[in-house]
Structure formats: structure tokens, C-alpha cells
C-alpha positions as CSV (number, residue, x, y, z in Angstrom):
1,X,16.7,3.1,-14.1
2,X,14.1,5.1,-16.1
3,X,13.6,2.3,-18.6
4,X,13.0,-0.2,-15.8
5,X,10.6,2.2,-13.9
6,X,8.6,3.0,-17.1
7,X,8.4,-0.7,-18.2
8,X,7.1,-1.8,-14.7
9,X,4.8,1.2,-14.5
10,X,3.3,0.3,-17.9
11,X,2.5,-3.2,-16.6
12,X,1.1,-1.7,-13.4
13,X,-1.1,0.7,-15.4
14,X,-2.4,-2.2,-17.4
15,X,-3.1,-4.2,-14.2
16,X,-4.9,-1.2,-12.7
17,X,-6.9,-0.6,-15.9
18,X,-8.2,-4.2,-15.7
19,X,-9.5,-3.5,-12.2
20,X,-10.9,-0.1,-13.2
21,X,-12.8,-1.7,-16.2
22,X,-14.2,-4.4,-13.9
23,X,-15.4,-1.9,-11.3
24,X,-18.8,-1.0,-12.9
25,X,-19.6,-4.7,-13.2
26,X,-18.5,-5.4,-9.6
27,X,-20.8,-2.6,-8.3
28,X,-23.7,-4.3,-10.0
29,X,-22.8,-7.8,-8.8
30,X,-22.1,-6.8,-5.1
31,X,-23.7,-4.5,-2.6
32,X,-22.2,-1.5,-0.9
33,X,-22.0,-3.6,2.2
34,X,-19.7,-6.2,0.4
35,X,-17.3,-3.4,-0.5
36,X,-17.5,-2.3,3.2
37,X,-16.3,-5.8,4.2
38,X,-13.5,-5.6,1.7
39,X,-12.4,-2.2,3.0
40,X,-12.2,-3.5,6.6
41,X,-10.2,-6.6,5.5
42,X,-7.8,-4.7,3.3
43,X,-7.2,-2.1,6.1
44,X,-6.5,-4.8,8.7
45,X,-4.2,-6.8,6.3
46,X,-2.3,-3.7,5.2
47,X,-1.5,-2.9,8.8
48,X,-0.7,-6.5,9.9
49,X,1.5,-7.2,6.9
50,X,3.7,-4.2,7.8
51,X,4.3,-5.7,11.2
52,X,5.0,-9.2,9.8
53,X,7.3,-8.1,7.0
54,X,9.2,-5.9,9.5
55,X,11.0,-4.0,6.7
56,X,13.0,-7.1,5.5
57,X,11.8,-6.5,2.0
58,X,13.5,-3.1,2.0
59,X,16.6,-4.4,3.7
60,X,17.0,-6.9,0.8
61,X,17.1,-4.0,-1.6
62,X,19.6,-1.8,0.1
63,X,21.9,-4.3,1.9
64,X,25.0,-5.5,0.2
65,X,25.1,-8.8,2.2
66,X,23.9,-12.2,1.0
67,X,20.2,-11.7,0.3
68,X,19.5,-15.3,1.0
69,X,20.3,-14.7,4.7
70,X,18.0,-11.7,4.8
71,X,15.2,-13.6,2.9
72,X,15.3,-16.5,5.4
73,X,15.5,-14.3,8.4
74,X,12.5,-12.4,7.0
75,X,10.5,-15.6,6.5
76,X,11.2,-16.8,10.1
77,X,10.4,-13.4,11.6
78,X,7.3,-13.1,9.5
79,X,6.0,-16.6,10.6
80,X,6.6,-15.7,14.3
81,X,4.8,-12.4,14.0
82,X,1.9,-13.9,12.1
83,X,1.2,-16.3,15.0
84,X,1.0,-13.3,17.4
85,X,-1.2,-11.4,15.0
86,X,-3.5,-14.4,14.6
87,X,-3.9,-14.7,18.4
88,X,-4.6,-11.0,18.6
89,X,-7.3,-11.2,15.9
90,X,-8.9,-14.2,17.7
91,X,-9.1,-12.4,21.0
92,X,-10.5,-9.2,19.5
93,X,-12.5,-10.6,16.6
94,X,-15.8,-9.7,18.3
95,X,-14.8,-6.0,18.2
96,X,-13.2,-6.0,14.8
97,X,-15.7,-8.0,12.7
98,X,-19.4,-7.2,13.1
99,X,-20.6,-10.1,10.9
100,X,-19.2,-13.4,9.5
101,X,-16.5,-13.4,12.2
102,X,-15.2,-16.9,11.6
103,X,-14.9,-16.6,7.8
104,X,-13.4,-13.2,7.9
105,X,-10.8,-14.2,10.5
106,X,-9.6,-17.2,8.5
107,X,-9.5,-15.2,5.2
108,X,-7.6,-12.4,6.9
109,X,-4.9,-14.7,8.1
110,X,-4.6,-16.5,4.8
111,X,-4.2,-13.2,3.0
112,X,-1.5,-12.1,5.5
113,X,0.5,-15.3,5.0
114,X,0.3,-15.2,1.2
115,X,0.9,-11.5,1.0
116,X,4.0,-11.4,3.3
117,X,5.6,-14.3,1.3
118,X,5.0,-12.5,-2.0
119,X,6.4,-9.2,-0.7
120,X,9.7,-10.8,0.2
121,X,9.9,-12.7,-3.1
122,X,9.3,-9.5,-5.1
123,X,12.2,-7.8,-3.3
124,X,14.5,-10.7,-4.2
125,X,13.4,-10.6,-7.9
126,X,14.2,-6.9,-8.1
127,X,17.5,-7.2,-6.3
128,X,18.6,-10.0,-8.8
129,X,17.3,-8.1,-11.8
130,X,14.5,-10.5,-12.6
131,X,12.4,-7.6,-13.8
132,X,10.2,-9.6,-16.3
133,X,9.1,-12.1,-13.7
134,X,8.4,-9.2,-11.4
135,X,6.2,-7.5,-14.0
136,X,4.4,-10.8,-14.9
137,X,3.6,-11.3,-11.2
138,X,1.9,-7.9,-11.0
139,X,-0.2,-8.7,-14.1
140,X,-1.2,-12.2,-13.0
141,X,-2.4,-11.0,-9.6
142,X,-4.7,-8.3,-11.2
143,X,-6.1,-10.8,-13.7
144,X,-6.9,-13.3,-11.0
145,X,-8.4,-10.7,-8.8
146,X,-10.8,-9.5,-11.5
147,X,-11.8,-13.0,-12.7
148,X,-12.2,-14.6,-9.3
149,X,-14.3,-11.7,-7.9
150,X,-16.6,-11.9,-10.8
151,X,-17.0,-15.7,-10.6
152,X,-17.2,-15.8,-6.8
153,X,-20.2,-13.3,-6.9
154,X,-22.3,-16.3,-7.9
155,X,-21.0,-18.3,-5.0
156,X,-20.9,-15.8,-2.1
157,X,-22.4,-12.3,-2.5
158,X,-21.1,-11.2,0.9
159,X,-17.5,-12.4,0.9
160,X,-16.8,-12.9,-2.8
161,X,-14.7,-9.7,-3.0
162,X,-12.6,-10.8,-0.1
163,X,-12.2,-14.3,-1.4
164,X,-11.1,-12.9,-4.7
165,X,-8.1,-11.0,-3.3
166,X,-7.1,-14.1,-1.2
167,X,-7.2,-16.3,-4.2
168,X,-5.1,-13.9,-6.2
169,X,-2.3,-13.8,-3.6
170,X,-2.4,-17.6,-3.4
171,X,-2.0,-17.9,-7.1
172,X,1.0,-15.5,-6.9
173,X,2.6,-17.7,-4.3
174,X,2.3,-20.7,-6.6
175,X,3.8,-18.6,-9.4
176,X,6.7,-17.5,-7.2
177,X,7.5,-21.0,-6.1
178,X,7.2,-22.5,-9.6
179,X,9.1,-20.0,-11.6
180,X,11.3,-18.1,-9.1
181,X,12.1,-20.7,-6.4
182,X,15.7,-21.1,-7.7
183,X,16.6,-17.5,-6.8
184,X,16.7,-18.3,-3.0
185,X,16.8,-21.4,-0.9
186,X,15.1,-21.8,2.5
187,X,17.1,-23.0,5.4
188,X,16.5,-22.9,9.2
189,X,19.4,-21.3,11.1
190,X,18.2,-19.4,14.1
191,X,21.7,-18.3,15.2
192,X,22.3,-16.8,11.8
193,X,18.8,-15.2,11.7
194,X,19.4,-13.6,15.1
195,X,22.7,-12.2,13.8
196,X,21.1,-10.7,10.8
197,X,18.4,-9.1,12.9
198,X,20.8,-7.6,15.4
199,X,23.1,-6.2,12.7
200,X,20.1,-4.3,11.2
201,X,17.9,-3.8,14.2
202,X,17.9,0.0,14.1
203,X,16.8,0.1,10.4
204,X,14.2,-2.6,10.9
205,X,12.6,-1.3,14.1
206,X,12.6,2.4,13.2
207,X,11.4,1.7,9.7
208,X,8.6,-0.6,10.9
209,X,7.3,1.9,13.5
210,X,7.4,4.7,10.9
211,X,5.6,2.6,8.3
212,X,2.9,1.5,10.8
213,X,2.2,5.1,11.7
214,X,2.2,6.2,8.1
215,X,-0.1,3.4,7.0
216,X,-2.4,3.9,10.0
217,X,-2.7,7.5,8.9
218,X,-3.8,6.4,5.4
219,X,-6.0,3.5,6.5
220,X,-7.7,4.9,9.6
221,X,-10.3,7.0,7.6
222,X,-11.5,3.7,5.9
223,X,-12.2,2.1,9.3
224,X,-13.6,5.2,11.1
225,X,-15.9,6.3,8.3
226,X,-17.4,2.8,8.1
227,X,-17.9,2.6,11.9
228,X,-19.1,6.2,12.4
229,X,-21.6,6.3,9.5
230,X,-22.5,2.9,8.0
231,X,-21.2,0.0,5.8
232,X,-23.0,1.7,2.9
233,X,-21.2,5.0,3.3
234,X,-18.0,3.1,4.1
235,X,-18.5,1.1,1.0
236,X,-18.7,4.2,-1.2
237,X,-15.6,5.6,0.4
238,X,-13.8,2.3,0.0
239,X,-14.6,2.2,-3.7
240,X,-13.2,5.7,-4.2
241,X,-10.3,4.9,-1.9
242,X,-9.5,1.8,-4.1
243,X,-9.9,3.6,-7.5
244,X,-8.0,6.8,-6.5
245,X,-5.5,5.6,-3.9
246,X,-5.2,2.2,-5.5
247,X,-3.0,3.3,-8.4
248,X,-0.9,5.5,-6.0
249,X,-0.3,2.5,-3.6
250,X,0.4,0.3,-6.6
251,X,2.8,2.8,-7.9
252,X,4.5,2.9,-4.5
253,X,4.8,-0.8,-4.4
254,X,6.3,-1.0,-7.9
255,X,8.4,2.2,-8.2
256,X,9.6,2.7,-4.6
257,X,11.6,-0.6,-4.5
258,X,13.2,0.2,-7.8
259,X,14.0,3.8,-6.9
260,X,15.2,2.7,-3.5
261,X,17.9,0.4,-5.0
262,X,19.3,3.2,-7.1
263,X,19.1,6.1,-4.5
264,X,20.9,3.9,-2.0
265,X,23.9,3.8,-4.3
266,X,26.7,6.3,-3.8
267,X,26.9,7.0,-7.6
268,X,23.2,7.8,-8.1
269,X,23.0,10.8,-10.5
270,X,19.3,10.8,-11.6
271,X,18.3,13.8,-9.5
272,X,15.3,14.8,-11.7
273,X,12.9,13.5,-9.0
274,X,14.4,15.7,-6.3
275,X,13.8,19.2,-7.5
276,X,11.3,20.8,-5.1
277,X,10.2,23.6,-7.4
278,X,9.6,21.0,-10.2
279,X,7.7,18.8,-7.8
280,X,5.4,21.7,-6.7
281,X,4.7,22.7,-10.3
282,X,3.8,19.0,-11.1
283,X,1.4,19.0,-8.1
284,X,-0.3,22.3,-9.0
285,X,-0.9,21.5,-12.6
286,X,-2.1,17.9,-12.1
287,X,-4.3,18.8,-9.1
288,X,-6.1,21.5,-11.0
289,X,-6.8,19.2,-14.0
290,X,-7.8,16.3,-11.8
291,X,-10.2,18.3,-9.6
292,X,-12.3,19.3,-12.7
293,X,-12.2,16.0,-14.5
294,X,-12.3,13.2,-11.8
295,X,-16.0,13.7,-10.8
296,X,-17.0,13.5,-14.5
297,X,-15.0,10.3,-15.0
298,X,-16.4,8.5,-12.0
299,X,-19.9,9.6,-12.8
300,X,-19.6,7.6,-16.0
301,X,-18.3,4.4,-14.5
302,X,-20.3,4.2,-11.2
303,X,-24.0,3.6,-10.7
304,X,-26.2,6.7,-10.4
305,X,-26.9,6.3,-6.7
306,X,-23.2,6.5,-5.8
307,X,-23.3,10.3,-5.7
308,X,-21.3,10.6,-2.5
309,X,-18.5,8.6,-4.1
310,X,-18.4,10.8,-7.2
311,X,-18.4,14.0,-5.0
312,X,-15.5,12.9,-2.7
313,X,-13.3,11.7,-5.6
314,X,-12.6,15.3,-6.6
315,X,-11.0,16.0,-3.2
316,X,-9.3,12.7,-2.4
317,X,-7.5,12.9,-5.8
318,X,-5.7,16.1,-4.6
319,X,-4.4,14.3,-1.5
320,X,-3.3,11.4,-3.7
321,X,-1.4,13.7,-6.1
322,X,0.4,15.4,-3.2
323,X,1.5,11.9,-2.0
324,X,2.9,11.0,-5.5
325,X,4.8,14.4,-5.5
326,X,6.4,13.5,-2.1
327,X,7.0,9.8,-3.0
328,X,10.7,10.2,-4.1
329,X,11.4,12.1,-0.9
330,X,10.0,9.3,1.2
331,X,12.2,6.9,-0.6
332,X,15.2,9.2,0.0
333,X,14.6,9.2,3.7
334,X,14.5,5.4,3.7
335,X,17.6,5.0,1.7
336,X,19.5,7.3,4.1
337,X,17.9,5.4,7.0
338,X,16.4,8.7,8.2
339,X,12.8,7.6,8.6
340,X,12.9,9.3,12.0
341,X,12.4,12.6,10.1
342,X,9.1,11.4,8.6
343,X,7.8,9.8,11.8
344,X,6.6,12.9,13.7
345,X,4.9,14.3,10.6
346,X,2.9,11.1,10.1
347,X,2.2,10.8,13.8
348,X,0.7,14.3,13.9
349,X,-1.5,13.5,10.9
350,X,-2.7,10.3,12.4
351,X,-3.6,12.1,15.6
352,X,-5.5,14.7,13.6
353,X,-7.3,12.1,11.4
354,X,-8.4,10.1,14.4
355,X,-9.4,13.0,16.7
356,X,-11.7,14.7,14.1
357,X,-14.0,11.6,14.3
358,X,-14.7,12.5,18.0
359,X,-16.7,15.5,16.8
360,X,-20.1,15.3,15.2
361,X,-19.2,16.8,11.8
362,X,-20.9,16.0,8.6
363,X,-19.4,13.4,6.2
364,X,-18.5,16.2,3.8
365,X,-16.6,18.1,6.5
366,X,-14.5,15.0,7.2
367,X,-13.5,14.7,3.6
368,X,-12.4,18.4,3.5
369,X,-10.3,18.0,6.6
370,X,-8.7,14.7,5.4
371,X,-7.8,16.4,2.1
372,X,-6.3,19.6,3.6
373,X,-4.2,18.0,6.3
374,X,-3.2,15.0,4.1
375,X,-1.9,17.4,1.4
376,X,0.0,19.6,3.9
377,X,1.6,16.5,5.4
378,X,3.1,15.5,2.1
379,X,4.5,19.0,1.6
380,X,6.1,18.8,5.0
381,X,7.8,15.5,4.2
382,X,9.2,17.0,1.0
383,X,10.6,19.9,2.9
384,X,12.0,17.6,5.6
385,X,14.1,15.9,3.0
386,X,15.6,19.2,1.9
387,X,18.8,18.9,4.0
388,X,19.6,15.5,2.5
389,X,19.0,16.8,-1.0
390,X,21.4,19.7,-0.3
391,X,24.0,17.4,1.3
392,X,24.0,15.3,-1.8
393,X,24.5,18.3,-4.0
394,X,21.1,17.9,-5.7
395,X,19.8,21.4,-5.0
396,X,20.5,22.8,-8.4
């Protein structure tokens, strides 16, 4: 397991490095408002894709049944939910998109369709041990994102960043069909799909609700800061959100499915991740080092007028490190189908994050509050998993 995690993590690190290296160039090619557009789109897509995937990707990883049945049920369910989401976006596009409504609406739905397909396919690849293809897909997407965003800056200064991520997901779809299409076969059997859904409805529904609340808690600051202040301030926050949270989310997308497969097994013995004292020590050391180094690093790679972004990076990174600390415990709750334990914690944080924007605090105060409560929430999730750790005999 460790060999697989480290190999995939290495590819993920390389992919993230490519995007990090390209960031200074992109900040010169695009305006802060362009990054604001991207932050809105990514926030919406992240939320909608959770609804449309409906946890079928995780079900593929932990279920012992025929994965082709789950894959096809996931595709059918995803298609139906995508239609409803598209109608919702059409009806409320005036409130969601301030400018370029038609273009942003189309790009959003294309991104959702491509992304949801890729999420299911990546789960199948992991389940069948196609780890090299899984890693190649990660690298291809990052390369295409960087290249397309640079080239598209000469075509469309406003939407080039958004177009770039849509193109990358489309290329990954082509890659999946061309090189991985023999792993599963598509068939339309509504009776069988309904049967699969009913057999796993508790896991699918509870898991989706919990993921929606959790993601809303992470994404809501992106939307609310942009609307409360400006696209410029939102653009600075989105860049730091991408550079600091980006690696953590990418780590989650890569490591969580792998860890989930192994933790769900009865013979899982690699309990290194589930020592609370060790986890807290990791957080304290890395948070201390990151706080005093992050600002210096971002001051080197960003333009001089991005001072707000440099300042907030020192605090956001602490929240991110607490999330990484709690990541194995989040996976454990999912493997045990105990997402209900995490749900009230994430719901409380979401309420706090959204309610603070009612008050007329300064931008800096918002960042302090987000960091403090976000970090505390991750500690609570870790402690909430304590009973499962003890029941499995991992508390040594």
C-alpha cells in the first residue's frame, strides 16, 4: 500500500509542481478578475459534481460486487442528475454569474459532464490495479491545464483559465476511452441499476449529504469573499486557495481512494496513520515551519501587488495542514460507513463560515476566523474517529 501511495503521490507532486511553476506566468497573462471567474466556476463544479457522482466512485472501491454494475449505475444516475443541475443553473444563472452568463453556463456543464465521467473511471482503474494508467491520467491533466491556459490567454483574456480546465478534462476523457475502455463496458439496464441503488442507498445518500456539507464548508469562503468584497480580492484568495488547498485536495483525490480500498479490508494492518498523538505531533511541527516559510515563498512567486494573497497564505496553510492530519480519519469513517459522525461537525463549521459574513468584519478578521474554526473542526473529526480506532485495536 505504501509503495502505491508514494508512487502516485510522486506523480501528483510533479503535476502540482507544473501548475505551481506556471502560476507566476498566469498572474501576468490574466487579471485578478479572471482568477475570480475561475474560482466561481471551480466552486460550483466541485459542488455539483458531488451531487452527480453520488458516491458511486467510492462504492466501486469498497464494494465486492461486480464493479461494472456499479459503474453503469453511476453513469446513468450521473446523467439524470446532470440534467437537473443544468436546469437549475439555467434558472438561476442571473444570480450565479454576474458577467458572461451564456459562456460560463455552457463551460460549467461541459466541465461537470467530463469530470464526473473521469471520477468514475479513475475509481475503476484503482479497483482493478491499473495504477500506472491512473498516474498517467493525473500527469496528462496537469500538463494540458498549464499549456491550454497559457495558449488560451491569447484567445480569451477573461475566460481562458476556465477554458483551460475544461479542455484538460475533455482530453482526460479521450485518454480514458482510448486506453482504459476495455476495463468496463457500458450497457443500459434500468432494472439492474435500480437494484444496485436500492442495495446501497444508505451509503450513497448519507455519504453524498455529508460530502455536500463538507465541500460547502470548504468552498463557501471562495464564493462569499468574492461577493462581499470584489472579484479582485476574490481573485487573490482564489489563487492562494488553489496553491495551498490545491495540493491538499489533489492529495485527497489520489491518496483517499487508495487508502479507502485497504482500510475497508478486514485484514488491514497498516495502523501508522491512525495514531492520534503522532498525528498531533505532525501537525504542530509542520504548522510551525509552514507559518514562517509560506509567506516568504509566495512573495517570490507572485507579483508585488498581491500582498493580501501573501499575507493570508500563512494562515490558510495551518488550516490545510490540520486537514491533512485528519484525512486518514475521514477515510476511516467512510470505510466503516459512519459518515454520520462527521456530518454534524461539518454542518456546524458551514453554519459558522456562512454566518460570519453577515457581520461587517475586515477581510483579515475573516481569514483569522476561517483558520481557527477550520483547524478545530479537523481536530474534532480526528477525535470522533477514536472509538472506531479503539474497536479495531489500533490504539497502541
